[in-house]
N, C-alpha and C positions, 0 to 999 in steps of 0.2 A: 410321833411328836407329842411333847407334853404341853406346850403352850403354842397356840396358833397366833402368829403375829397379826396385829390389827393396825391398819393405816387409815388415817383420816385425811382425805384430799380436800384442802381448804384454799381459800384465796378470794380475790375480788370477783364479783359476778361476771359471767361471760368471758372468762379467760381460758376455758378449756378443761375445767375440772372434771366434768362428766365424760369428756373424751378420754382423759387419762384413766378414769375408772373403767370405762368400756374396754380399753385396750389391755389394761393390766388384769382385768377379771375375765377377759375373752367373752364378753357379753354384749352382743350388738342390739339388745333390747333396751338398753339404757337410753333414756330420753336425752337427746342432744339437739339444742335449738340455737338459733342466732340471737333471739331476743333474751335479754337478761332476766334472771329470776325464774328460770324454768324449774330449778331444784329449790323447793321451799321447805322440805323436811329431809332430815338425814335418812339415808337408806343404805343398808349394808349388803354388799355383794361378795360372796365367797368365790375363790378359785379352787376348784377341786380336780384331782386326777385320780381316776379309778375309785371314786367315792370318798377319797381322803381330802379333807380341806387343808390346803397348803397355807393360805393366808386369807384375810378378809380386808375389803376396802370399804370405807364409808364415804359415800357421796354427800357432800354437805352444801347448804346454802352459802352464798357469798356474804362477805362483810357488808353491812349497810351503814352502821354508825360507829366505825372503829375509834374515831377520836373521842367520842363521848364515853365509850366503854373504857378507853385508856385513861381518860380524866377521872372516872370513878375509881379505877384501880389505884391510880396514883394518890388519890385523896384518902384511900383506906389502907394504904400500905405504910409500914413503919421503916422497913429495910428490905434489901434484896433477899433476905432469908425467908420472908413470908410471901413472896410473890405467888407461888403456887396456891397457898392457902387463901390468898386474896382473890384469886380467880374462882376458887371454889365458893367463897363467900358471895361473889357476884352472881354465880349460878344459883345459889340457894335463894337469893333475893329476887331474881328476875326470871327464873325458869318457868313460872306460871303467869308471867306478865306478857302483855302484848308489846311492850316497849322495845325489848331487845331480842325478839324471837329468833331472828337469823343467827345472831351472835351466840345465843345459848345453844342452838342446834349444832353449831359447828364446834363449840368449846366442850360440850358434854362428853363426846367420845374421847377427847384428849385427856380429860381428867379421869376418865375410866381406864386409861392405859394405852390409848392409841398413839402410834408415832405420827409425825407430821409430814405430809407431802404438800408443800406450798407451791401453787401453780401461778405463774405470771405469763403475760403475753409479751414475748420479746420483740414483736413487730411494732410496738408502740413505745414512745419515749418513756424512760424512767421518770417517775414523779415521786416527790417526797411524801405525798398523801398515803402511799403504801407503807410508810414507816410506822404508822400507828398500828396497822395490822401485824407487821412483823414483830413489833415490840410486844404486843399482846401474846403472840405465839411463843416468844422467847420466855415470857413470864410463866408459861405453863410448865417449863422444865422438861418437856418431852423431847426425845431424840428427833431431829428435824432434818429434812432434805428439801431443797428447793429445785423446781423444774422450770426451765425457760422453754415454754411451748409457744413457738412463733406461729400465729394464726395468719397474719398478713404477709405481704412481700417484703416489707422493710425490715432492717436488722439493727436493733438497738441492744443486742445481747451483751456486748462488752460492758456497757454502762450498768445493765442489770446485774451482770456477774460481779462487778465491783461492789455494788450496794448489797446484794444478797449475801455475799461472802462475810459481811459484818454481822449477820444475824443467824445464818444457818451453817451447820457443820459440813454439809456437802451441797454443791450447786452443780447441776447438770443441764445441758441442753437436751430436750426430749420432745420430738415431734410426735404427738399422740396418734396422728393419722398415718404417718409414713415411717416411723422409727422401726428399724429392723429388729428381729427377734432377739438378737444378741444384746441390744440396749435394754430390753426388759430384764434379762438375766443380770445385767450390770447394775441395775437399780436394786435388785434384791441383795446382791453381794455387798453393795455399798451400805445398805441399811443393816445388814448383819454385822458390819464393822462398827456401826453407831450404837447398837444395842446388843451387848454381849449375850444377854439371855436369849435373844432370838437367833443368834448366829447358827447354831446347829439346825434349827428348823428351816432357816432360809437357805442354808447349804443343801439341805435335803430337797427343798422346793426347786432349787436350780437343777439338781440332778433329775428330779421327776419330770420337770417341764422339758428338759433336753431329751429325755427318754421318750416322753409323749410325742415330741415332734418327729423323732425317728419312727416311732410306731405309726403315727398318722401317715407318714410318707409310704410306709409299707402297705398299710391298709388301703390307701388311695391307689397304689399300684395293683393290688388285688382287685379292686373295683374296676379299674381300667382293663385289666386282663380278662375279667369275666365279661365285660361289655364287648371287648374286641372279639372274643371267641364266639359270643352269641351273634354279633352282627355279621361276622365273616361267614358263618355257617347257616345263617337264617334262610329259610325258603318258605314260600307260600305254595299251597297245593290245591288243586281242584280236580275232581274226577268228573269227566263229561263223556257223553256218547262219542264214539270215534268219529272224527271228521266234522264235528260241530263247531270247533273252535279253530280259527285261522291264525291266531297269535299276532294278527295285525293290530296296530295301535287303535283302530276303530272298533275292534271286536269287544263286546261288553265283558265277556269272561276274562279275556286277556287284560283289558283295561282295569278291571277290578283287582286281579291278582297283582298287577304292577303297583297300583296305588296302595294296596295293603302292605306290600313289601316296603315301599318307601315310607309309609306311615310308621311301621314298626321301627325302622332304622332311625328315623328322626326322633321318635318318642324314646327309644332306648338311649340315644345320646343325651336327651334332656333328663332322663331319670338318672343317668350317670352323673351329670353335672349337679343335680340336686343332692345326690348321695355324697359327693365330695364336699359340697358346701356344708351339709349337715355334719360331716365328719369333723370339719374345722370349726363347727359351731357358728357358721354364718347362715342365718335363717331369714334374713330380711334384705337380701341383695336385690337391687334394681339393675336391670340390664340395659346396656347401651345398644346392643344389637337386638333386633326384633325377636321376641320370645315366641316360639311356636308359630311364627309367621313365615311360611315357606315360599319358595320360588322367589328369592331375592339373593343378592350377592353373598350374604352370610350363610346361605343354606349349605347343608352337608353335601349336596350334589351339584353345587354351582361350579362353574368353570373357575371362578376366583378361588374357591377352596382347593381345587385340584392344583392350581398354580402355586398357591401358598404352601401347601402341605405335602404335595406329591413329590416324588423323587425322579431322578433322571435314569435313563437306561444304563448309563455308566455306573451309577450307584448300585443298581440291581445286579449288574455283573460283578461288581466288587463285593457284594454281599453273598456271593456264591450262587446267584440265581442265573446260571448260565444255561446254554442250550440243553445240557444233560438233565437239568431239573425241570424243564418246561413240560415234560410229559406230552410232547407233540403239539403244544400250543405255541405259536410264534410270539417272539418278544414284542413285536409291534402291536399284536392283538392285546397282549396283557397290559401294555402301557398306553394303549389307544394312540400309538404313534407319537407319544411324548418324547421330545428331545430336550427337555428343560435341563439346564445345568444345576449343579448343587450350590451355585453361588447366588447371584441376584435373581430372585424369583418373582419380584414384584415389578416395580418401575413401569415401563411402557407395555409389558406383557399383559398387565391386567387391563388397564384402560377401561374401555366400555364393555369388556368381555363378561362382566358380572351377570349380564342377562342371558348369556349363553350357557346352557346346562350340560355339564359333564354327565349328569345322570341320564340324559336322553341318549347318549352314546353307550353308556354303561349298560343300559337295558337290553341292548342288542345281543349281549353275550349271556344273558341270564335265563333264557327260555330253555326248557327241557320237556320232551315228550316221553312218557313212560311206555312200556310195552302194552299191546292190546290184550285185554282179558275180558272175555265174555261180552265183547262189543263196547267195552268201556276203556277209556284211556286217561291216565293221570297227567295233568299239565302242571309243571312246576316252574316257579319263578325264583331263581336262586339255586345254590348259594353263589356268592361272589367269585368270579374267576379273574378279577383284575388286580394286579399287584399294587396299584396305586391306592385302592380303597382302604386297605389296612393302614397304610402310612397316613392317609388323610384323617382317618378316625383317630389314630394314635397321636398325631401331631396336634389336632384340635383338643384332644383330651388332656395331654400333658401341658399344653399352653394354658388351658382353663385351670388345671391343678396349680400351676405355678402362680397365677394371679391370685387364687384363693389362699394358697399357703403363705403368700407374702402380704396379704391384706390384713391390716389391723381392724379390730372390731369397732373402732371409732370412725372408720371410713364410711362415708355416706354417698360418695360419688358413684354414679352408675358404673357397673362393671363393663369396661371397654376392652375387648380382646384385640388390641391393635397389633398389626403384623410388623415384621422387621424386613430388612433388605437382604438378609443372608439366610442360608438354610440351617435349621437347628440340628440336623443329623451330622453336621461336619465334625462335631466334638465326640461322636460315639466311636469307640474303638472297633476294630474289625471283628473281633470275636463275638461281641454282643450283636453286631449287625447281622452276622451269619446265623446266629441262633434265632434271632427275631425272624429272619426270612424263612428259616426252616419251619418254625411254628406256624407262620402265616401260610406256608405252602401246604401244610397238612390240612388246614381248614378249607383251602380251595378244593381239595380232593374229597370234600364232604365227610371228613372224619372228625369225630368229637375228640377234643383234647382230654387226655386222661388227667386225673388230679395232679399227678406229679408234673405233667407238662404244663398245666395251668400255673402251678407253683413256680416252675422255671420261667414261664412267660412273665409272671409278676416280678421275678428277680431281675430279668432283663429290663423290664420297664423301670425298675428303680435305677438301673444304670443309665437308662434313657433320661430319667428325671435329673440325674446328676449332670449329665452332658448338657441337658437343656439349660440348667441353671448356669453352667459355665458359659454357654453361648449367650445367655441374656446379659451376663456381666461383660462379655467381650464380643458383641455382635459383629464386629468387623473382622 
């Protein structure tokens, strides 16, 4: 790209300018506050893909004295032909003064060649006091686009649309916190039509961002595949004198091995979540669910997690996990007697069961004793022999990925992984179901997945992700 497009995000204080910048630059480090005046100096934020800057956004202070500025401009202008020059004259006179600091900060990038993104709050009534701001911006002669960013619950967007259309070339609704990714691309395409010199650069930006989104989904699938393979095959070992360990819950050695295994699995899930969040450049997320606080209903080994993310015996059979694939282990043992359907998994089934731990029953199938050798015996806890565990880990991981991939960088609400009333795997085709089950089955046999198999697992997980997105859009 020869010219990197530059956009100045301007408007009245506390109308969502910084939120728009955070979302369009994929930067959750930008200060966003409820009190006006948080941004006092202009700051530039680039959006880059693979080290190449696609465009830059300037976060600016809000207008403070627009009527006085407009009065100065009108007093010093002879005709419409000198409007831009008059704005430059205003900046030359006041840029080093304390009188119009905020206005100079937001106008300077415009006169340096930035396009205008004017942000208003569509949840408050339109007021003519904004017309001074809009008139000043029109005087700059820069290509302009207005965004109606509704912060509150009320909707005055139609009135705003009618007024903004008289001043700006393009007017769009844009929720900086909840706008889908396609809306981001739509803004870039619209600006490319306003400024022909930027059109090739912005078309390329749209292409790069769409490709980046696909690449991130694949990278997230690889992260999930690696975590799944690790967690399914993980075991803790201890060599002890023969006969010194009873494997009872009260035995110190047995207790230590069990706790180490649980700790590894929980921490591995947490590290996966952080890796996915970093992949999508979300580094400051607060969590609604207790973070690293275990033995609660959100825990990986809680009964609630099993009910939300586990599958039915019927599903396992349909996935090709019939009696011939069990290797001598009964289906009831592998599902811990689960008879949950693939439909409603929550409702009354959960109730107060969050305090009952699926992990307590899972532990019964994980103990192994190695052969005696010179009076010593190896005690192992793991790997997992339960069909449900892989689906629980996968369901929780894909659910987390979906929330992160859909989350805008202006979002500050705590991450809440809320469940739904139907099962996510209902959208997955039979072929991927069987392949997923086959790969899970190999890990239960304590076999390491080869690189090609890990690649295949990641490929299946991308299909799972697509199925999950379909399910989220049509949960009924």
